[in-house]
PAVO-466995 format. One record per residue: residue number from 1; x, y, z of N, C-alpha, C in turn; residue in three letters. Coordinates in nm, 3 decimals, always signed. Each point is the difference from the previous one (the first is absolute). Layout:
# PAVO-466995
ZAVO; NUM; X; Y; Z; X; Y; Z; X; Y; Z; ALA .
...
END
This chain:
# PAVO-466995
ZAVO; 1; +11.390; +11.154; +12.503; -0.116; -0.041; -0.079; -0.007; -0.152; -0.007; MET .
ZAVO; 2; -0.116; -0.055; +0.015; -0.018; -0.145; +0.002; +0.022; -0.059; -0.139; ILE .
ZAVO; 3; +0.067; -0.116; -0.004; +0.026; -0.066; -0.127; -0.125; -0.075; -0.047; LYS .
ZAVO; 4; -0.020; +0.001; -0.132; -0.109; -0.076; -0.062; +0.059; -0.082; -0.113; LEU .
ZAVO; 5; -0.014; -0.132; +0.011; +0.051; -0.091; -0.102; -0.115; -0.038; -0.093; TYR .
ZAVO; 6; +0.023; +0.013; -0.131; -0.108; -0.011; -0.097; +0.024; -0.112; -0.102; LEU .
ZAVO; 7; -0.099; -0.084; -0.015; -0.004; -0.092; -0.113; -0.064; +0.073; -0.118; ASP .
ZAVO; 8; +0.010; -0.057; -0.119; -0.060; +0.064; -0.119; -0.118; -0.081; -0.051; ILE .
ZAVO; 9; +0.025; -0.123; -0.047; -0.107; -0.083; -0.054; -0.094; -0.041; +0.113; ASP .
ZAVO; 10; -0.128; +0.030; -0.019; -0.098; -0.031; +0.103; -0.019; +0.109; +0.103; GLY .
ZAVO; 11; +0.084; +0.104; -0.007; -0.014; +0.114; +0.090; -0.025; +0.128; -0.081; VAL .
ZAVO; 12; +0.090; +0.032; -0.090; -0.020; +0.116; -0.088; -0.064; -0.039; -0.132; LEU .
ZAVO; 13; +0.018; -0.124; -0.040; -0.051; -0.047; -0.128; -0.085; -0.124; +0.019; LEU .
ZAVO; 14; -0.109; -0.010; -0.077; -0.074; -0.125; -0.010; +0.089; -0.100; -0.074; HIS .
ZAVO; 15; -0.016; -0.128; +0.031; +0.090; -0.100; -0.056; -0.058; -0.080; -0.117; THR .
ZAVO; 16; -0.129; -0.032; +0.004; -0.057; -0.083; -0.106; +0.005; +0.072; -0.134; LYS .
ZAVO; 17; -0.047; +0.124; -0.002; +0.012; +0.086; -0.117; +0.073; +0.124; +0.047; LYS .
ZAVO; 18; +0.133; +0.002; -0.013; +0.080; +0.107; +0.061; -0.049; +0.140; -0.036; PRO .
ZAVO; 19; -0.033; +0.075; +0.102; -0.038; +0.140; -0.012; +0.010; +0.063; +0.138; CYS .
ZAVO; 20; +0.004; +0.132; +0.003; +0.011; +0.069; +0.129; -0.126; -0.027; +0.084; ALA .
ZAVO; 21; +0.021; -0.024; +0.127; -0.112; -0.022; +0.092; -0.078; +0.130; +0.019; ALA .
ZAVO; 22; -0.127; -0.012; +0.037; -0.082; +0.116; +0.029; +0.062; +0.080; +0.115; GLU .
ZAVO; 23; +0.007; +0.130; -0.016; +0.057; +0.092; +0.099; +0.151; -0.017; +0.019; TYR .
ZAVO; 24; +0.065; -0.070; -0.093; +0.144; -0.021; +0.014; +0.077; +0.131; -0.004; ALA .
ZAVO; 25; -0.039; +0.091; -0.088; +0.071; +0.129; -0.011; -0.013; +0.079; +0.130; ALA .
ZAVO; 26; -0.121; +0.006; +0.056; -0.020; +0.072; +0.126; +0.074; -0.070; +0.114; GLU .
ZAVO; 27; +0.001; -0.132; -0.003; +0.072; -0.077; +0.102; +0.150; +0.030; -0.005; PHE .
ZAVO; 28; +0.058; +0.002; -0.120; +0.142; +0.030; -0.016; +0.030; +0.141; +0.050; ILE .
ZAVO; 29; -0.087; +0.094; -0.030; +0.016; +0.137; +0.047; +0.004; +0.004; +0.152; ASP .
ZAVO; 30; -0.089; -0.074; +0.064; -0.008; +0.000; +0.147; +0.123; -0.063; +0.064; TYR .
ZAVO; 31; +0.037; -0.120; -0.045; +0.107; -0.071; +0.070; +0.136; +0.065; -0.023; VAL .
ZAVO; 32; +0.024; +0.053; -0.119; +0.131; +0.063; -0.024; +0.013; +0.131; +0.076; THR .
ZAVO; 33; -0.112; +0.062; +0.037; +0.004; +0.124; +0.078; +0.013; -0.026; +0.149; ALA .
ZAVO; 34; -0.043; -0.118; +0.046; -0.011; -0.024; +0.144; +0.087; -0.112; +0.054; ASN .
ZAVO; 35; +0.068; -0.073; -0.088; +0.084; -0.111; +0.042; +0.135; +0.006; -0.072; PHE .
ZAVO; 36; +0.096; -0.069; +0.059; +0.128; -0.026; -0.066; -0.018; -0.132; -0.074; ASP .
ZAVO; 37; -0.023; +0.007; -0.130; -0.048; -0.115; -0.078; +0.113; -0.080; -0.064; CYS .
ZAVO; 38; -0.016; -0.133; +0.003; +0.097; -0.092; -0.059; -0.074; -0.107; -0.080; TYR .
ZAVO; 39; +0.060; -0.041; -0.112; -0.057; -0.111; -0.076; +0.033; -0.131; +0.071; TRP .
ZAVO; 40; -0.099; -0.089; +0.006; +0.021; -0.136; +0.047; -0.077; -0.090; -0.097; LEU .
ZAVO; 41; +0.062; -0.023; -0.114; -0.066; -0.062; -0.114; +0.102; -0.073; -0.086; THR .
ZAVO; 42; -0.047; -0.097; -0.075; +0.089; -0.071; -0.092; +0.050; +0.092; -0.111; THR .
ZAVO; 43; -0.064; +0.114; -0.018; +0.042; +0.095; -0.104; +0.114; +0.091; +0.045; HIS .
ZAVO; 44; +0.047; -0.019; +0.122; +0.111; +0.083; +0.050; +0.092; -0.087; +0.085; CYS .
ZAVO; 45; +0.119; -0.020; -0.047; +0.103; -0.072; +0.076; +0.125; +0.086; +0.002; LYS .
ZAVO; 46; -0.005; +0.108; +0.077; +0.115; +0.087; +0.014; +0.002; +0.120; -0.092; GLY .
ZAVO; 47; -0.091; +0.005; -0.096; -0.002; +0.110; -0.098; -0.144; +0.044; -0.022; ASP .
ZAVO; 48; -0.034; +0.121; +0.045; -0.138; +0.048; -0.009; -0.043; +0.028; -0.143; ALA .
ZAVO; 49; +0.094; +0.018; -0.093; -0.038; +0.034; -0.138; -0.078; -0.113; -0.067; THR .
ZAVO; 50; +0.024; -0.125; +0.039; -0.074; -0.110; -0.061; -0.148; +0.007; +0.036; THR .
ZAVO; 51; -0.030; +0.037; +0.125; -0.139; +0.018; +0.041; -0.062; +0.120; -0.070; ALA .
ZAVO; 52; +0.077; +0.107; -0.014; -0.050; +0.121; -0.065; -0.032; -0.027; -0.147; GLN .
ZAVO; 53; +0.088; -0.072; -0.067; -0.024; -0.032; -0.141; -0.124; -0.086; -0.016; GLN .
ZAVO; 54; -0.019; -0.094; +0.089; -0.118; -0.088; -0.005; -0.128; +0.081; +0.020; TYR .
ZAVO; 55; -0.001; +0.088; +0.099; -0.120; +0.077; +0.031; -0.029; +0.110; -0.101; LEU .
ZAVO; 56; +0.101; +0.043; -0.074; -0.020; +0.108; -0.098; -0.098; -0.039; -0.109; SER .
ZAVO; 57; -0.025; -0.130; -0.015; -0.099; -0.045; -0.099; -0.144; +0.026; +0.047; GLU .
ZAVO; 58; -0.016; +0.028; +0.129; -0.134; +0.008; +0.058; -0.034; +0.135; +0.062; TYR .
ZAVO; 59; +0.101; +0.086; +0.021; -0.026; +0.127; +0.066; +0.057; +0.116; -0.080; PHE .
ZAVO; 60; -0.068; +0.117; +0.003; +0.048; +0.118; -0.072; +0.122; +0.062; +0.068; PRO .
ZAVO; 61; +0.059; +0.096; -0.068; +0.127; +0.059; +0.046; -0.012; +0.063; +0.138; ALA .
ZAVO; 62; -0.114; +0.067; +0.029; -0.012; +0.068; +0.129; -0.003; -0.100; +0.116; GLU .
ZAVO; 63; -0.054; -0.120; -0.023; +0.001; -0.104; +0.103; +0.138; -0.064; +0.008; VAL .
ZAVO; 64; +0.065; -0.017; -0.116; +0.133; -0.059; -0.001; +0.100; +0.085; +0.075; MET .
ZAVO; 65; -0.021; +0.131; +0.002; +0.091; +0.086; +0.075; -0.004; -0.036; +0.149; GLU .
ZAVO; 66; -0.118; -0.031; +0.051; -0.013; -0.040; +0.140; +0.051; -0.141; +0.022; LYS .
ZAVO; 67; -0.024; -0.087; -0.097; +0.050; -0.137; +0.009; +0.153; -0.001; +0.005; ILE .
ZAVO; 68; +0.063; +0.096; -0.065; +0.147; +0.005; -0.002; +0.059; +0.025; +0.138; SER .
ZAVO; 69; -0.084; +0.043; +0.096; +0.048; +0.025; +0.137; +0.014; -0.129; +0.080; ARG .
ZAVO; 70; -0.059; -0.109; -0.049; +0.006; -0.127; +0.072; +0.139; -0.060; -0.016; VAL .
ZAVO; 71; +0.059; -0.043; +0.111; +0.138; -0.047; +0.001; +0.007; -0.151; -0.021; LYS .
ZAVO; 72; +0.115; -0.050; -0.045; +0.014; -0.145; -0.024; +0.031; -0.077; +0.127; PRO .
ZAVO; 73; -0.027; -0.129; -0.003; +0.050; -0.095; +0.100; +0.063; -0.115; -0.077; THR .
ZAVO; 74; +0.071; -0.084; +0.073; +0.058; -0.120; -0.059; -0.030; -0.118; +0.091; ASN .
ZAVO; 75; -0.044; -0.109; -0.055; -0.036; -0.117; +0.079; +0.018; -0.124; -0.086; TRP .
ZAVO; 76; -0.001; -0.115; +0.064; +0.025; -0.125; -0.071; -0.126; -0.086; -0.001; ASP .
ZAVO; 77; -0.011; -0.092; +0.095; -0.114; -0.092; +0.001; -0.124; +0.061; +0.063; ALA .
ZAVO; 78; +0.020; +0.074; +0.108; -0.112; +0.057; +0.074; +0.005; +0.152; -0.003; LEU .
ZAVO; 79; -0.115; +0.062; -0.021; -0.005; +0.146; +0.000; +0.036; +0.058; +0.135; LYS .
ZAVO; 80; -0.027; -0.073; +0.105; +0.030; +0.049; +0.134; +0.150; +0.019; +0.023; THR .
ZAVO; 81; +0.083; -0.060; -0.088; +0.146; +0.022; +0.010; +0.035; +0.148; -0.017; ASP .
ZAVO; 82; -0.086; +0.074; -0.070; +0.029; +0.141; -0.030; -0.059; +0.096; +0.104; ALA .
ZAVO; 83; -0.081; -0.051; +0.092; -0.067; +0.087; +0.097; +0.094; +0.032; +0.116; ILE .
ZAVO; 84; +0.006; +0.126; +0.036; +0.076; +0.043; +0.116; -0.091; -0.006; +0.123; ASN .
ZAVO; 85; +0.019; -0.102; +0.083; -0.087; -0.022; +0.115; +0.034; +0.091; +0.117; PHE .
ZAVO; 86; +0.105; +0.078; -0.013; +0.038; +0.093; +0.105; -0.074; +0.134; -0.010; ASP .
ZAVO; 87; -0.076; +0.018; -0.107; -0.073; +0.124; -0.022; -0.148; -0.031; -0.023; GLU .
ZAVO; 88; -0.085; +0.097; +0.029; -0.144; -0.017; -0.024; -0.026; -0.011; -0.150; LYS .
ZAVO; 89; -0.091; -0.091; -0.035; -0.028; -0.022; -0.141; -0.139; -0.059; -0.018; PHE .
ZAVO; 90; -0.047; +0.006; -0.125; -0.113; -0.078; -0.048; +0.039; -0.062; -0.133; TYR .
ZAVO; 91; -0.059; -0.115; -0.027; +0.029; -0.073; -0.123; -0.132; -0.034; -0.067; TRP .
ZAVO; 92; -0.016; +0.043; -0.125; -0.121; -0.029; -0.077; +0.032; -0.106; -0.105; LEU .
ZAVO; 93; -0.076; -0.108; +0.004; +0.023; -0.111; -0.094; -0.133; -0.070; -0.023; ASP .
ZAVO; 94; -0.016; -0.059; -0.117; -0.125; -0.071; -0.028; +0.006; -0.146; +0.042; ASP .
ZAVO; 95; +0.122; -0.056; +0.011; +0.009; -0.142; +0.034; +0.133; -0.030; +0.068; TYR .
ZAVO; 96; +0.016; +0.041; +0.125; +0.123; -0.032; +0.072; +0.010; -0.150; +0.025; PRO .
ZAVO; 97; +0.121; -0.054; -0.014; +0.021; -0.143; +0.024; -0.013; -0.031; +0.149; PHE .
ZAVO; 98; -0.035; -0.125; +0.029; -0.010; -0.043; +0.138; +0.134; +0.018; +0.071; ARG .
ZAVO; 99; +0.109; -0.030; -0.067; +0.132; +0.016; +0.061; +0.028; +0.146; +0.033; ALA .
ZAVO; 100; -0.049; +0.093; -0.083; +0.019; +0.142; +0.027; -0.084; +0.044; +0.119; GLU .
ZAVO; 101; -0.122; -0.051; +0.009; -0.084; +0.031; +0.115; +0.060; -0.056; +0.129; LEU .
ZAVO; 102; +0.066; -0.115; -0.011; +0.067; -0.057; +0.116; +0.114; +0.090; +0.048; ASP .
ZAVO; 103; +0.073; +0.058; -0.095; +0.109; +0.091; +0.037; -0.057; +0.122; +0.072; VAL .
ZAVO; 104; -0.110; +0.054; -0.052; -0.064; +0.114; +0.067; -0.042; -0.038; +0.141; LEU .
ZAVO; 105; -0.054; -0.120; +0.017; -0.044; -0.044; +0.131; +0.118; -0.014; +0.096; LYS .
ZAVO; 106; +0.113; -0.048; -0.051; +0.120; -0.014; +0.084; +0.045; +0.135; +0.055; GLN .
ZAVO; 107; -0.025; +0.106; -0.079; +0.037; +0.135; +0.043; -0.116; +0.073; +0.067; HIS .
ZAVO; 108; -0.111; -0.073; +0.021; -0.120; +0.059; +0.061; -0.051; +0.118; -0.083; ASN .
ZAVO; 109; +0.006; -0.017; -0.134; -0.039; +0.108; -0.090; -0.103; -0.047; -0.104; GLN .
ZAVO; 110; -0.073; -0.106; +0.032; -0.094; -0.053; -0.099; -0.109; +0.098; -0.039; GLU .
ZAVO; 111; -0.033; +0.094; +0.089; -0.104; +0.099; -0.031; +0.049; +0.107; -0.095; LYS .
ZAVO; 112; +0.129; +0.003; -0.027; +0.056; +0.100; -0.091; -0.024; -0.036; -0.147; ARG .
ZAVO; 113; -0.045; -0.121; -0.025; -0.029; -0.042; -0.137; -0.147; +0.024; -0.029; CYS .
ZAVO; 114; -0.030; +0.081; -0.099; -0.137; +0.025; -0.044; -0.020; -0.072; -0.133; ILE .
ZAVO; 115; -0.087; -0.101; +0.003; -0.025; -0.079; -0.121; -0.104; +0.073; -0.084; VAL .
ZAVO; 116; +0.038; +0.028; -0.125; -0.086; +0.075; -0.092; -0.071; -0.098; -0.092; VAL .
ZAVO; 117; -0.129; +0.018; -0.015; -0.081; -0.082; -0.090; -0.077; +0.093; -0.093; ASP .
ZAVO; 118; +0.049; +0.014; -0.122; -0.062; +0.093; -0.094; -0.136; -0.045; -0.050; LEU .
ZAVO; 119; -0.042; -0.120; +0.039; -0.136; -0.044; -0.031; -0.102; +0.071; +0.089; ASN .
ZAVO; 120; +0.046; +0.054; +0.112; -0.089; +0.074; +0.089; -0.030; +0.138; -0.058; ASN .
ZAVO; 121; -0.121; +0.046; +0.022; -0.042; +0.131; -0.051; +0.081; +0.111; +0.067; TYR .
ZAVO; 122; +0.055; +0.089; -0.081; +0.076; +0.116; +0.050; +0.113; -0.042; +0.096; ASN .
ZAVO; 123; +0.071; -0.106; -0.036; +0.099; -0.055; +0.092; +0.110; +0.101; +0.037; GLU .
ZAVO; 124; +0.055; +0.070; -0.098; +0.109; +0.093; +0.032; -0.050; +0.120; +0.079; LEU .
ZAVO; 125; -0.124; +0.040; -0.022; -0.059; +0.106; +0.082; -0.008; -0.045; +0.145; LYS .
ZAVO; 126; -0.041; -0.124; +0.021; -0.009; -0.053; +0.136; +0.139; -0.013; +0.063; ASN .
ZAVO; 127; +0.101; -0.033; -0.081; +0.136; -0.009; +0.053; +0.049; +0.137; +0.046; VAL .
ZAVO; 128; -0.033; +0.106; -0.076; +0.038; +0.135; +0.041; -0.060; +0.034; +0.136; VAL .
ZAVO; 129; -0.127; -0.032; +0.019; -0.067; +0.027; +0.128; +0.066; -0.080; +0.111; ILE .
ZAVO; 130; +0.031; -0.127; -0.026; +0.064; -0.084; +0.102; +0.137; +0.055; +0.037; LYS .
ZAVO; 131; +0.078; +0.042; -0.100; +0.134; +0.054; +0.028; -0.010; +0.129; +0.081; LEU .
ZAVO; 132; -0.099; +0.084; -0.031; -0.019; +0.123; +0.076; -0.028; -0.030; +0.145; GLY .
ZAVO; 133; -0.085; -0.097; +0.025; -0.032; -0.042; +0.137; +0.123; -0.057; +0.069; TRP .
ZAVO; 134; +0.070; -0.090; -0.069; +0.116; -0.066; +0.060; +0.110; +0.101; +0.035; GLU .
ZAVO; 135; +0.020; +0.098; -0.086; +0.101; +0.100; +0.029; -0.034; +0.078; +0.125; LEU .
ZAVO; 136; -0.128; +0.033; +0.015; -0.042; +0.073; +0.119; +0.020; -0.085; +0.125; PHE .
ZAVO; 137; -0.030; -0.130; -0.009; +0.018; -0.089; +0.114; +0.148; -0.012; +0.037; CYS .
ZAVO; 138; +0.088; +0.003; -0.099; +0.143; -0.015; +0.026; +0.060; +0.126; +0.061; LEU .
ZAVO; 139; -0.060; +0.114; -0.032; +0.062; +0.127; +0.040; -0.018; +0.026; +0.149; ALA .
ZAVO; 140; +0.100; +0.059; +0.060; -0.015; +0.061; +0.131; -0.056; +0.139; -0.029; ASP .
ZAVO; 141; -0.133; +0.006; -0.011; -0.063; +0.117; -0.060; +0.031; +0.129; +0.076; HIS .
ZAVO; 142; -0.008; -0.008; +0.133; +0.022; +0.121; +0.079; +0.142; +0.052; -0.019; TRP .
ZAVO; 143; +0.099; -0.089; +0.007; +0.138; +0.043; -0.017; +0.026; +0.050; -0.141; ASN .
ZAVO; 144; -0.069; -0.059; -0.098; +0.013; +0.049; -0.138; -0.041; +0.145; -0.008; CYS .
ZAVO; 145; -0.115; +0.032; +0.066; -0.047; +0.137; -0.006; +0.092; +0.094; +0.077; TRP .
ZAVO; 146; +0.056; -0.047; +0.111; +0.092; +0.086; +0.076; +0.125; +0.031; -0.083; LYS .
ZAVO; 147; +0.039; -0.093; -0.087; +0.117; +0.023; -0.086; -0.038; +0.079; -0.124; ARG .
ZAVO; 148; -0.128; +0.034; -0.013; -0.042; +0.076; -0.118; -0.024; -0.087; -0.122; GLY .
ZAVO; 149; -0.015; -0.131; +0.022; -0.025; -0.091; -0.111; -0.146; -0.037; +0.004; VAL .
ZAVO; 150; -0.074; +0.031; -0.105; -0.142; -0.025; +0.006; -0.058; -0.050; -0.130; GLY .
ZAVO; 151; -0.122; +0.039; -0.024; -0.072; -0.048; -0.116; +0.046; +0.069; -0.128; PHE .
ZAVO; 152; +0.004; -0.077; -0.105; +0.015; +0.056; -0.134; -0.134; -0.026; -0.069; ASP .
ZAVO; 153; -0.071; +0.104; -0.034; -0.131; -0.018; -0.062; +0.017; -0.007; -0.151; ILE .
ZAVO; 154; -0.032; -0.116; -0.055; +0.019; -0.022; -0.144; -0.135; +0.002; -0.069; ALA .
ZAVO; 155; -0.013; +0.078; -0.104; -0.127; +0.011; -0.071; -0.020; -0.120; -0.092; SER .
ZAVO; 156; -0.112; -0.069; +0.020; -0.037; -0.110; -0.089; -0.150; +0.005; -0.021; THR .
ZAVO; 157; -0.044; -0.068; -0.104; -0.142; -0.001; -0.029; -0.058; -0.141; +0.010; ALA .
ZAVO; 158; +0.080; -0.096; +0.044; -0.046; -0.137; -0.010; -0.045; -0.063; +0.131; TYR .
ZAVO; 159; +0.003; +0.076; +0.111; -0.060; -0.049; +0.123; -0.141; +0.058; +0.013; LEU .
ZAVO; 160; -0.100; -0.088; +0.017; -0.135; +0.052; +0.013; -0.027; +0.041; +0.145; ASN .
ZAVO; 161; -0.118; +0.055; +0.025; -0.031; +0.055; +0.132; +0.005; -0.107; +0.109; GLU .
ZAVO; 162; -0.052; -0.119; -0.029; +0.001; -0.107; +0.100; +0.142; -0.038; +0.037; ASP .
ZAVO; 163; +0.089; -0.004; -0.100; +0.139; -0.039; +0.025; +0.073; +0.107; +0.080; GLU .
ZAVO; 164; -0.025; +0.125; -0.031; +0.062; +0.109; +0.077; -0.050; -0.003; +0.144; LYS .
ZAVO; 165; -0.131; -0.022; +0.019; -0.056; -0.007; +0.135; +0.061; -0.116; +0.077; THR .
ZAVO; 166; +0.018; -0.115; -0.068; +0.060; -0.117; +0.063; +0.141; +0.031; +0.049; HIS .
ZAVO; 167; +0.079; +0.066; -0.083; +0.137; +0.033; +0.036; +0.004; +0.098; +0.117; LEU .
ZAVO; 168; -0.087; +0.100; -0.004; -0.004; +0.100; +0.108; -0.038; -0.067; +0.133; ILE .
ZAVO; 169; -0.103; -0.085; -0.003; -0.042; -0.067; +0.123; +0.111; -0.089; +0.054; LYS .
ZAVO; 170; +0.076; -0.062; -0.090; +0.112; -0.083; +0.042; +0.102; +0.085; +0.073; SER .
ZAVO; 171; +0.031; +0.115; -0.055; +0.097; +0.090; +0.062; -0.050; +0.046; +0.136; MET .
ZAVO; 172; -0.128; +0.036; +0.009; -0.056; +0.049; +0.125; +0.003; -0.108; +0.107; GLU .
ZAVO; 173; -0.031; -0.125; -0.039; +0.001; -0.110; +0.096; +0.140; -0.024; +0.053; ALA .
ZAVO; 174; +0.098; +0.007; -0.089; +0.139; -0.020; +0.043; +0.043; +0.113; +0.092; ILE .
ZAVO; 175; -0.036; +0.122; -0.036; +0.036; +0.115; +0.084; -0.062; -0.012; +0.138; ALA .
ZAVO; 176; -0.126; -0.044; +0.007; -0.068; -0.015; +0.130; +0.072; -0.101; +0.089; ASP .
ZAVO; 177; +0.064; -0.100; -0.062; +0.066; -0.103; +0.079; +0.122; +0.053; +0.074; SER .
ZAVO; 178; +0.049; +0.118; -0.039; +0.114; +0.059; +0.068; -0.039; +0.067; +0.132; TYR .
ZAVO; 179; -0.129; +0.008; +0.029; -0.045; +0.056; +0.127; +0.019; +0.150; +0.007; GLY .
ZAVO; 180; +0.114; +0.045; +0.046; +0.024; +0.144; +0.019; +0.016; +0.073; -0.132; ALA .
ZAVO; 181; +0.027; -0.072; -0.107; +0.022; +0.065; -0.129; -0.133; +0.052; -0.055; LEU .
ZAVO; 182; -0.006; +0.128; -0.030; -0.118; +0.060; -0.060; +0.039; +0.061; -0.135; LYS .
ZAVO; 183; -0.099; +0.014; -0.086; +0.026; +0.063; -0.129; +0.034; +0.148; +0.023; TRP .
ZAVO; 184; +0.106; +0.045; -0.065; +0.035; +0.141; +0.006; -0.087; +0.077; -0.099; THR .
ZAVO; 185; +0.001; +0.132; +0.010; -0.075; +0.082; -0.096; +0.047; -0.026; -0.143; ASP .
ZAVO; 186; +0.131; -0.019; -0.015; +0.054; -0.025; -0.133; -0.053; -0.132; -0.057; LYS .
ZAVO; 187; -0.004; -0.104; +0.085; -0.050; -0.130; -0.044; -0.148; +0.007; -0.034; GLU .
ZAVO; 188; -0.077; +0.070; +0.083; -0.143; +0.011; -0.024; -0.028; +0.074; -0.130; LEU .
ZAVO; 189; +0.080; +0.099; -0.030; -0.017; +0.073; -0.125; +0.027; -0.091; -0.120; GLU .
ZAVO; 190; +0.101; -0.085; +0.013; +0.031; -0.094; -0.107; -0.114; -0.101; -0.018; LEU .
ZAVO; 191; -0.054; -0.048; +0.110; -0.113; -0.092; -0.008; -0.120; +0.066; -0.068; LEU .
ZAVO; 192; -0.023; +0.127; +0.032; -0.110; +0.073; -0.062; +0.020; +0.011; -0.150; LYS .
ZAVO; 193; +0.125; +0.023; -0.041; +0.029; +0.009; -0.143; -0.027; -0.132; -0.070; ARG .
ZAVO; 194; +0.033; -0.110; +0.068; -0.024; -0.131; -0.059; -0.149; -0.024; -0.017; ILE .
ZAVO; 195; -0.078; +0.039; +0.101; -0.145; -0.020; -0.006; -0.065; +0.089; -0.106; LYS .
ZAVO; 196; +0.054; +0.121; -0.015; -0.062; +0.098; -0.089; +0.040; -0.015; -0.146; ASP .
ZAVO; 197; +0.119; -0.058; -0.023; +0.052; -0.007; -0.136; +0.041; -0.143; -0.035; TYR .
ZAVO; 198; +0.045; -0.017; -0.124; +0.038; -0.132; -0.049; +0.145; -0.027; +0.035; ASN .
ZAVO; 199; +0.028; -0.028; +0.128; +0.137; -0.021; +0.045; +0.013; -0.136; +0.067; TYR .
ZAVO; 200; +0.122; -0.050; +0.001; +0.030; -0.114; +0.086; +0.127; +0.030; +0.076; HIS .
ZAVO; 201; +0.023; -0.078; +0.105; +0.116; +0.023; +0.085; +0.122; -0.071; -0.057; ILE .
ZAVO; 202; +0.110; +0.072; -0.007; +0.129; -0.061; -0.025; +0.091; +0.040; +0.114; GLY .
ZAVO; 203; +0.089; -0.086; +0.039; +0.087; +0.029; +0.112; +0.145; +0.009; -0.047; TYR .
ZAVO; 204; +0.070; +0.101; +0.046; +0.141; +0.013; -0.027; +0.075; -0.017; +0.131; LEU .
ZAVO; 205; +0.085; -0.099; +0.008; +0.082; -0.020; +0.118; +0.144; +0.025; -0.037; PHE .
ZAVO; 206; +0.056; +0.108; +0.048; +0.137; +0.038; -0.034; +0.092; -0.042; +0.114; ARG .
ZAVO; 207; +0.108; -0.066; -0.039; +0.097; -0.042; +0.103; +0.079; +0.122; +0.049; GLU .
END
């Protein structure tokens, strides 16, 4: 499963008047189900309970249960000190330092940092769509299906029809680029379910 490094302030919480960001609960549900999640925040330096205690002021118990799945990291001056560059990852942050971006560039991983701006409309919803697309691009899709690893259809109500259509078209375009790869009956049935109902794509990659 791909690692996801998470900041808190400016990603899950607004900073000027601290409160949970729009769609934060749905976002937490998505990422904890589809990624191996780690804190990369000043609120966690080796102990995840400090981040949990901080967030408990803003989220109900059912969301905190999912937040408790996020693992700790330890770092000093730069957050990139905690990133394992030997494994696939994404890092969500609202304001990565220039020195941190330089480290990513040295490892040819600058695209792994997704800068979150909660001033944008539906920002976390857009991040979910971007992560879904990126996961599909990273996957060796055909081999995943041969190993029996496929789509996990997660029920949500917060993606509208245009957003679902956008995600489906993205998947179809990527699949077409494989040339010989065609949608199987199982995949087509899943796509039909997404079009017919209020679903979005989640991917499970099991090692």
